[in-house]
C-alpha positions as CSV (number, residue, x, y, z in Angstrom):
1,M,-34.6,-1.8,-29.5
2,I,-33.7,-2.9,-26.1
3,S,-36.7,-3.1,-23.4
4,A,-36.6,-1.0,-20.7
5,G,-36.8,-4.0,-18.0
6,I,-32.9,-4.8,-17.8
7,P,-32.7,-8.7,-17.2
8,V,-30.6,-10.0,-14.4
9,T,-28.8,-12.3,-16.3
10,V,-28.2,-13.1,-20.2
11,Q,-27.4,-16.4,-21.7
12,G,-26.7,-17.4,-18.1
13,E,-24.3,-14.6,-17.5
14,P,-25.1,-12.3,-14.6
15,I,-25.4,-8.6,-15.4
16,Y,-23.0,-6.7,-12.7
17,C,-23.7,-3.0,-13.5
18,K,-27.3,-3.2,-12.1
19,T,-27.6,0.9,-11.5
20,T,-25.1,2.0,-14.2
21,L,-26.3,-0.1,-17.4
22,P,-29.8,0.9,-17.2
23,L,-29.0,4.4,-16.8
24,F,-26.8,4.0,-19.9
25,Y,-29.4,2.6,-22.0
26,Q,-32.0,5.3,-20.7
27,E,-29.4,7.8,-21.7
28,N,-29.2,6.1,-25.3
29,Q,-33.0,5.5,-25.8
30,F,-32.7,1.8,-25.4
31,T,-31.2,1.4,-28.4
32,K,-28.5,-1.1,-29.5
33,V,-25.2,1.0,-29.5
34,W,-22.4,-1.7,-30.8
35,N,-21.4,-2.6,-34.0
36,T,-19.0,-5.4,-35.6
37,Q,-15.9,-3.3,-35.3
38,S,-16.5,-1.9,-31.8
39,A,-17.6,-5.4,-30.3
40,Q,-14.0,-6.9,-32.1
41,E,-12.2,-4.2,-30.0
42,L,-13.6,-5.1,-26.8
43,I,-12.8,-8.4,-27.3
44,S,-9.3,-8.0,-28.1
45,V,-9.0,-5.8,-24.9
46,I,-10.8,-8.4,-22.7
47,E,-8.8,-11.2,-24.1
48,K,-5.5,-9.7,-22.7
49,A,-7.2,-8.7,-19.0
50,N,-4.9,-11.2,-17.6
51,E,-1.9,-8.8,-18.5
52,D,-3.5,-6.2,-15.8
53,G,-4.0,-9.1,-13.1
54,L,-7.7,-9.4,-14.4
55,N,-9.6,-12.3,-15.2
56,P,-11.2,-12.5,-18.9
57,R,-14.2,-14.2,-17.3
58,D,-15.2,-11.5,-15.1
59,Y,-16.1,-9.6,-18.3
60,H,-18.5,-12.3,-20.1
61,Y,-15.2,-13.1,-22.6
62,E,-16.5,-16.6,-23.5
63,A,-19.9,-15.7,-23.7
64,I,-19.2,-12.4,-25.7
65,L,-16.8,-14.4,-28.1
66,H,-19.4,-17.1,-28.8
67,F,-22.2,-14.5,-29.3
68,H,-19.7,-12.7,-31.9
69,R,-19.1,-15.8,-33.9
70,K,-22.8,-17.0,-34.6
71,E,-25.3,-15.7,-36.5
72,K,-27.8,-13.7,-34.2
73,N,-31.3,-13.2,-34.5
74,E,-33.0,-9.7,-33.3
75,V,-33.2,-11.1,-29.6
76,Q,-29.7,-12.4,-29.5
77,R,-28.3,-9.2,-30.9
78,A,-30.0,-7.2,-28.2
79,E,-28.4,-9.7,-25.6
80,F,-25.1,-9.2,-27.2
81,D,-25.2,-5.5,-26.9
82,L,-26.3,-6.0,-23.2
83,L,-23.2,-8.2,-22.5
84,L,-20.9,-5.7,-24.4
85,T,-22.1,-3.0,-22.4
86,D,-21.8,-4.5,-19.0
87,A,-18.3,-5.6,-20.1
88,F,-17.0,-2.2,-20.7
89,L,-18.6,-0.6,-17.5
90,L,-17.4,-3.1,-15.5
91,Y,-13.8,-3.4,-16.8
92,G,-13.5,0.5,-17.0
93,S,-14.8,0.7,-13.2
94,H,-12.0,-1.8,-12.1
95,F,-9.4,0.6,-13.9
96,L,-10.6,3.7,-12.4
97,N,-11.5,2.2,-8.6
98,G,-10.1,-1.5,-8.6
99,K,-12.1,-4.8,-8.6
100,V,-11.9,-4.9,-4.9
101,N,-13.4,-2.3,-2.3
102,P,-10.6,-2.2,-0.1
103,E,-12.7,-1.3,2.7
104,T,-14.3,-4.5,2.8
105,V,-11.0,-6.4,3.3
106,D,-9.4,-4.0,5.8
107,S,-11.4,-1.2,7.7
108,E,-8.2,0.5,8.1
109,W,-7.7,1.2,4.4
110,Q,-9.1,4.6,2.9
111,A,-9.6,4.2,-0.7
112,I,-8.7,7.7,-3.0
113,R,-11.2,7.0,-6.0
114,R,-10.1,8.2,-9.1
115,E,-13.2,10.4,-11.0
116,G,-14.7,9.3,-14.0
117,D,-18.2,8.7,-15.5
118,V,-17.7,5.2,-16.8
119,K,-21.1,5.5,-18.7
120,S,-20.1,8.9,-20.6
121,V,-16.7,7.3,-21.3
122,L,-18.3,4.7,-23.1
123,S,-20.8,6.6,-24.9
124,L,-17.7,8.9,-26.3
125,A,-15.7,5.8,-27.1
126,L,-18.3,4.4,-29.2
127,K,-19.2,7.8,-30.9
128,E,-15.4,8.0,-31.8
129,N,-14.8,4.3,-32.7
130,T,-12.1,4.2,-29.8
131,I,-12.7,1.3,-27.5
132,K,-9.6,0.1,-27.4
133,E,-7.8,3.2,-26.8
134,T,-10.2,4.5,-24.3
135,L,-9.9,1.4,-21.9
136,K,-6.0,1.6,-22.3
137,D,-6.4,5.2,-21.2
138,L,-8.7,4.2,-18.3
139,A,-6.0,2.0,-16.7
140,P,-3.8,4.0,-13.8
141,N,-1.1,6.0,-15.3
142,H,0.9,5.5,-12.5
143,T,4.6,4.4,-13.3
144,G,4.5,1.9,-10.6
145,Y,1.5,0.4,-11.7
146,K,3.3,0.0,-15.3
147,G,6.1,-1.1,-13.6
148,L,4.4,-4.3,-12.2
149,K,2.7,-4.8,-15.5
150,N,5.9,-5.5,-16.8
151,A,7.1,-7.3,-13.6
152,L,4.0,-9.8,-14.1
153,K,4.9,-10.6,-17.6
154,E,8.3,-11.3,-16.4
155,Y,7.3,-13.6,-13.2
156,R,4.8,-15.3,-15.1
157,S,7.1,-16.5,-17.9
158,I,9.3,-17.7,-14.8
159,A,6.6,-19.6,-13.6
160,T,5.3,-21.0,-16.9
161,K,9.1,-22.3,-17.4
162,G,8.6,-24.4,-14.1
163,G,10.1,-21.7,-11.5
164,W,12.7,-22.6,-9.5
165,G,13.4,-25.3,-6.8
166,D,13.8,-25.3,-3.0
167,I,17.2,-24.6,-1.8
168,P,17.8,-26.6,1.5
169,I,18.4,-24.4,4.9
170,G,21.4,-25.2,6.5
171,E,24.4,-23.7,8.1
172,T,24.8,-20.3,7.2
173,L,27.2,-19.9,3.7
174,K,29.7,-16.9,3.8
175,P,32.4,-16.2,1.0
176,G,34.8,-18.9,0.9
177,M,32.7,-21.8,1.9
178,I,32.1,-24.7,-0.2
179,D,28.5,-26.4,-0.6
180,S,27.9,-28.9,-3.6
181,V,24.3,-28.9,-3.3
182,R,23.3,-25.3,-2.4
183,V,25.4,-23.2,-4.5
184,P,24.7,-24.7,-7.8
185,L,20.8,-24.2,-6.3
186,L,21.4,-20.8,-5.4
187,I,23.2,-19.7,-8.7
188,D,20.4,-21.2,-10.8
189,R,18.0,-19.6,-8.4
190,L,19.7,-16.2,-8.6
191,K,19.9,-16.5,-12.9
192,K,16.0,-16.5,-12.9
193,T,15.4,-13.3,-11.3
194,F,18.1,-11.7,-12.9
195,D,20.3,-11.0,-9.7
196,L,22.9,-12.7,-11.5
197,K,24.0,-13.0,-14.9
198,E,23.2,-15.9,-17.2
199,N,26.8,-16.3,-18.4
200,F,27.9,-16.8,-14.4
201,S,29.8,-20.2,-14.3
202,E,28.4,-23.0,-12.1
203,S,30.6,-24.0,-9.3
204,F,30.5,-25.4,-5.3
205,S,32.0,-22.1,-4.0
206,Y,30.3,-19.4,-2.1
207,S,32.5,-16.7,-4.2
208,D,32.8,-13.2,-3.4
209,Q,30.7,-12.4,-6.7
210,L,27.9,-15.1,-5.4
211,A,27.8,-12.7,-2.2
212,E,27.4,-9.8,-4.2
213,A,24.5,-11.1,-6.0
214,V,23.2,-11.9,-2.7
215,K,23.2,-8.9,-1.1
216,K,21.5,-7.7,-4.6
217,Y,18.6,-9.9,-3.8
218,Q,18.5,-8.9,-0.3
219,A,18.3,-5.6,-0.8
220,R,15.3,-5.7,-3.2
221,N,13.6,-8.2,-0.8
222,G,14.1,-6.1,2.4
223,L,16.6,-8.5,4.0
224,E,19.7,-7.6,6.1
225,V,22.0,-7.1,3.5
226,D,25.4,-9.0,4.7
227,G,25.4,-11.2,1.5
228,N,25.2,-14.6,3.4
229,L,22.9,-17.2,2.9
230,G,21.1,-17.8,6.3
231,K,17.7,-19.1,6.9
232,L,15.5,-15.7,6.2
233,T,17.3,-15.4,3.0
234,T,16.9,-19.1,2.0
235,S,13.1,-18.8,2.8
236,S,12.7,-15.8,1.1
237,L,14.6,-17.3,-2.2
238,N,12.3,-20.3,-1.7
239,I,9.1,-18.4,-2.3
240,S,7.4,-19.8,-5.4
241,A,7.2,-17.6,-8.7
242,E,3.5,-18.5,-8.5
243,K,3.7,-16.7,-5.1
244,R,5.2,-13.8,-6.1
245,V,2.9,-13.5,-9.4
246,E,-0.1,-13.2,-7.0
247,Q,1.9,-10.8,-4.8
248,I,2.4,-8.6,-8.0
249,I,-1.1,-8.8,-9.1
250,T,-2.2,-7.8,-5.4
251,N,-0.4,-4.6,-6.1
252,M,-1.3,-3.9,-8.8
253,E,-5.0,-4.0,-7.6
254,R,-3.8,-1.5,-4.5
255,Y,-2.2,1.0,-7.2
256,R,-5.9,0.9,-8.8
257,W,-7.0,2.3,-5.5
258,A,-4.2,5.1,-4.9
259,A,-4.4,8.5,-5.9
260,E,-3.1,8.9,-9.4
261,E,-2.0,12.3,-9.1
262,M,0.1,12.2,-5.8
263,G,1.1,15.9,-6.4
264,D,4.5,17.4,-7.8
265,H,6.2,17.4,-4.3
266,Y,4.8,14.7,-1.7
267,V,5.9,12.7,1.4
268,I,5.0,8.9,0.6
269,V,5.6,6.1,3.7
270,N,5.2,2.6,2.7
271,I,4.3,0.7,5.8
272,A,5.9,-2.8,4.3
273,D,9.1,-1.3,3.5
274,Y,9.6,0.7,6.7
275,Q,10.5,3.6,4.7
276,L,9.6,7.5,4.3
277,Q,10.3,9.4,1.0
278,I,9.6,12.4,-0.6
279,Y,9.4,13.0,-4.4
280,N,9.8,16.0,-6.1
281,N,8.9,16.1,-9.9
282,R,9.0,12.4,-9.9
283,K,12.6,12.4,-8.6
284,K,13.5,11.0,-4.9
285,T,14.7,13.6,-3.0
286,F,15.0,12.4,0.6
287,E,14.7,9.1,2.1
288,E,14.6,7.5,5.9
289,K,13.6,4.9,8.1
290,V,10.5,4.7,10.0
291,I,8.8,2.6,12.6
292,V,5.3,1.6,11.9
293,G,2.3,0.1,13.9
294,K,2.6,-3.5,15.2
295,P,0.2,-6.0,13.8
296,F,-2.3,-5.8,16.2
297,R,-2.0,-1.9,16.2
298,K,-1.8,-1.6,12.4
299,T,-1.1,1.5,10.6
300,P,-3.9,2.5,8.5
301,V,-3.6,3.3,4.6
302,F,-4.7,6.9,3.7
303,S,-3.7,10.4,2.0
304,S,-4.0,13.6,3.7
305,K,-1.9,17.0,3.8
306,M,0.8,17.9,6.0
307,T,-0.2,21.4,7.7
308,Y,1.9,22.1,10.5
309,L,4.8,20.9,12.6
310,V,5.3,20.9,16.2
311,F,8.6,21.2,18.0
312,N,9.1,20.0,21.8
313,P,5.8,18.5,21.7
314,T,3.5,17.5,24.7
315,W,1.8,14.2,24.5
316,T,-1.5,13.4,25.6
317,V,-2.0,9.9,25.9
318,P,-4.3,8.5,23.3
319,P,-7.0,6.2,24.5
320,T,-5.9,2.8,23.3
321,I,-2.2,3.3,24.7
322,L,-4.0,4.8,28.0
323,F,-6.4,1.6,28.5
324,N,-4.5,-1.0,27.2
325,D,-0.8,0.0,28.6
326,M,-0.8,2.5,30.9
327,L,-3.7,2.2,33.1
328,P,-2.8,-1.6,34.0
329,E,0.8,0.0,34.8
330,L,-0.4,2.7,37.4
331,R,-2.4,0.0,38.7
332,K,0.6,-1.7,39.9
333,D,1.9,1.3,40.8
334,A,1.0,4.9,40.8
335,G,4.8,6.1,40.6
336,Y,4.9,4.8,36.9
337,A,3.6,8.5,36.3
338,K,6.6,10.2,37.4
339,T,9.0,7.9,36.2
340,K,7.5,8.7,32.3
341,N,7.4,12.3,33.1
342,I,3.3,12.2,32.7
343,R,1.2,14.7,34.6
344,I,-2.4,13.8,35.7
345,L,-4.9,16.4,34.8
346,Q,-8.5,16.8,35.8
347,G,-10.8,19.0,34.4
348,Q,-10.8,20.9,30.6
349,G,-8.4,23.4,29.2
350,S,-7.1,26.2,31.3
351,N,-9.5,25.0,34.2
352,A,-7.4,21.8,34.0
353,V,-5.9,20.8,37.5
354,E,-3.2,18.6,38.1
355,V,-3.6,15.7,40.7
356,D,-1.2,13.5,42.4
357,P,-1.1,10.3,41.2
358,Y,-0.8,8.6,44.4
359,T,-4.0,10.2,45.5
360,V,-5.9,8.2,42.8
361,N,-7.6,5.0,43.0
362,W,-6.5,3.6,39.9
363,T,-8.2,0.1,40.3
364,S,-11.7,1.6,40.5
365,L,-11.2,3.4,36.9
366,S,-12.4,2.0,33.4
367,K,-13.3,3.2,30.1
368,S,-16.3,4.5,31.1
369,N,-15.3,5.9,34.0
370,F,-12.2,8.2,33.5
371,P,-12.5,11.8,34.7
372,Y,-8.7,12.5,33.9
373,T,-6.4,13.4,30.8
374,L,-2.7,12.0,31.0
375,R,0.1,14.4,29.4
376,Q,3.6,14.1,29.3
377,D,5.5,17.2,29.2
378,P,8.5,18.0,26.5
379,G,11.6,16.5,27.5
380,P,14.2,13.8,26.3
381,T,11.9,11.2,27.5
382,N,8.7,12.6,25.6
383,A,7.1,9.6,23.4
384,L,7.3,11.9,20.5
385,G,10.8,13.0,20.8
386,V,11.5,16.9,19.7
387,V,9.3,17.1,16.8
388,K,5.8,15.8,15.3
389,F,4.6,16.5,11.9
390,M,0.7,16.7,11.6
391,F,-1.7,16.1,8.7
392,P,-5.5,15.7,10.0
393,N,-7.4,12.2,9.4
394,Q,-9.6,10.4,11.0
395,Y,-7.0,7.8,12.8
396,N,-5.6,10.5,14.7
397,V,-2.2,9.2,13.2
398,Y,1.0,11.1,12.3
399,I,4.8,11.2,11.8
400,H,7.4,11.7,15.0
401,D,10.7,11.5,16.5
402,T,10.9,8.8,19.4
403,P,13.6,8.3,22.2
404,S,14.0,4.8,21.2
405,K,16.4,5.4,18.6
406,E,18.0,1.9,18.8
407,L,14.9,0.1,17.3
408,F,16.0,1.7,13.7
409,N,18.9,-0.7,13.8
410,K,16.3,-3.6,13.3
411,T,15.4,-4.8,9.8
412,E,11.7,-5.5,10.6
413,R,10.4,-2.1,12.3
414,A,6.7,-2.8,13.6
415,F,6.7,-1.4,17.3
416,S,4.5,1.5,17.2
417,S,1.0,1.8,18.3
418,G,0.0,3.1,14.7
419,C,1.8,6.3,14.4
420,I,5.0,6.7,12.1
421,R,8.5,7.1,14.1
422,V,11.2,8.8,11.7
423,K,14.5,8.2,12.4
424,N,16.0,11.4,11.7
425,P,13.1,13.9,12.5
426,T,15.2,17.4,12.8
427,M,16.5,16.6,9.1
428,L,13.0,16.0,7.8
429,A,12.1,19.5,9.5
430,E,14.5,21.3,7.8
431,Y,13.9,19.5,4.6
432,I,9.8,20.5,4.7
433,L,10.6,24.2,6.5
434,K,13.8,25.0,4.2
435,K,11.3,27.6,2.0
436,Q,10.3,29.2,5.2
437,G,13.7,30.2,6.0
438,W,14.6,27.3,8.5
439,D,17.9,25.6,8.9
440,Q,19.5,23.1,11.2
441,N,20.5,25.9,13.7
442,R,17.3,27.6,13.9
443,I,15.8,24.1,14.3
444,D,18.4,23.1,17.3
445,Q,18.1,26.5,18.9
446,T,14.2,26.1,19.2
447,I,14.4,22.3,20.3
448,K,17.1,23.8,22.9
449,E,14.5,26.1,24.1
450,G,12.4,23.4,25.4
451,K,8.9,25.0,24.8
452,E,6.3,23.5,22.5
453,Q,6.0,25.6,19.5
454,S,3.6,24.9,16.6
455,I,4.8,26.2,12.4
456,L,2.4,26.4,10.2
457,L,3.2,25.4,6.9
458,K,2.7,28.1,4.0
459,E,1.9,25.2,1.5
460,P,0.2,22.0,2.9
461,F,2.4,19.2,1.9
462,P,0.9,16.0,0.3
463,V,1.3,12.6,2.5
464,H,0.5,9.4,1.1
465,I,0.8,6.4,3.7
466,L,0.4,3.0,1.6
467,Y,1.0,-0.6,1.9
468,L,2.8,-2.2,-0.8
469,T,4.4,-5.6,-0.7
470,A,5.4,-5.6,-4.3
471,W,6.8,-2.4,-6.3
472,V,9.5,-1.6,-9.3
473,S,12.4,0.8,-8.6
474,D,14.9,1.5,-10.9
475,G,13.9,-1.3,-13.4
476,L,14.2,-3.8,-10.2
477,V,11.4,-5.7,-8.5
478,H,11.1,-5.4,-5.0
479,F,9.1,-7.6,-2.5
480,R,8.5,-7.4,0.9
481,S,6.9,-9.6,3.8
482,D,3.0,-9.2,4.3
483,L,3.4,-7.5,7.7
484,Y,-0.1,-7.1,8.5
485,D,-1.3,-10.3,6.3
486,R,-3.3,-8.1,4.0
487,D,-2.3,-9.7,0.8
488,N,-4.4,-13.1,1.5
489,A,-7.8,-11.1,1.5
490,V,-7.2,-9.2,-1.8
491,V,-6.0,-12.4,-3.4
492,N,-9.2,-14.2,-2.5
493,S,-11.6,-11.1,-3.7
494,L,-9.9,-10.9,-6.7
495,N,-10.7,-14.9,-7.5
496,T,-14.3,-14.2,-6.7
497,A,-17.0,-13.0,-8.9
498,P,-17.0,-9.3,-9.2
499,P,-19.5,-7.5,-7.0
500,A,-22.7,-6.0,-8.4
501,L,-22.1,-1.8,-9.2
């Protein structure tokens, strides 16, 4: 029997599942539940926890292994049982929801909790002698997670073999140029990450073939794809293999936070990649560039459902932009409102009255004293462009057009105040409304009329806003720079002891 008073520590090991572990034993009449076979299966799983970017030490690995090998008295058998149960419950919960609570490292990250009662899962696994299979099934089944797990093995192998050396930064190398130092180092570097075939011959010439390999590297690392070895490409190549391992582990954890079932047909925006994609039955059917929030006005991470579109939208200036950007301009020049086609309204709804901006004492106004609403009418200068895509969320973030088309030519596109601007919004609108009988001609005509018009979707469209700085696509590992400096907080949390559950 196991005492109803569950200890805080066992053989110096902390009990992490302080809530679920007592409940588990209460449901099992405080009896020992583990046998030699089930214990061995759990040990065999825990010793490979690092393959999922997790640490075996978090699951009492050394203590359990020590207990397993020694003769035990009745008290020690009870303690062994407690450690095994705590290890399974903790490991299972980490697979289901991640080791780290994302909202503790970033308040603008809304996790999607996977459903599952780990206590019941453990009871069934013990009854059916399926500990190893059960834990394997608890791991995320997302193809993205599995891809990163394979990538982790590859990059750990590279790091174990010494990784790669730095390539000196110098004059930009282009095809036809000769460099006896950097070209051999570049060839060696690209071979190690499979961007260049192993049998590629050594030389000092920056050949067209080598430039093609550099393009391949640039494409999967979010760089300008010009095939030249410039400063940014060199700096990216010099990121160590150990750092790439950390990056992969970080994003495996993010997959454990994400919804496993995103839907059969859904929109996904990867903030760090500045891309919007639509998948239908696991196949990518639409892709377009996006602009995301500035580092000090981050686009949040969350999932929702698109329920309607608005053509020729008006734009009600949100508080952040109003007080941080617009009010300072109006204090300098009340005519700023006219240049931006913005109306000043006092009152609510149909009772709102337009006010001449020159009659307002802008210097006397503040967040606590602002009786006006600022609204921009539809038109070519409207901040939302000609269409916006609405999916209810607590952040008041949505996808929309923009009149600033030139910004899409940039490789890094963090220019918005949090919303997501899409490059070809009418093409996206046509894709989403196609089942409702809309085509490009009808969309163009609606926009030409210039009147605000909302279109309800007959079927809500799932939208997932993610932040991934590493992922696998078509067998290739992709990396992106950590735009919002979110990776370090996750790495630090993964490297600390697990929080109690």
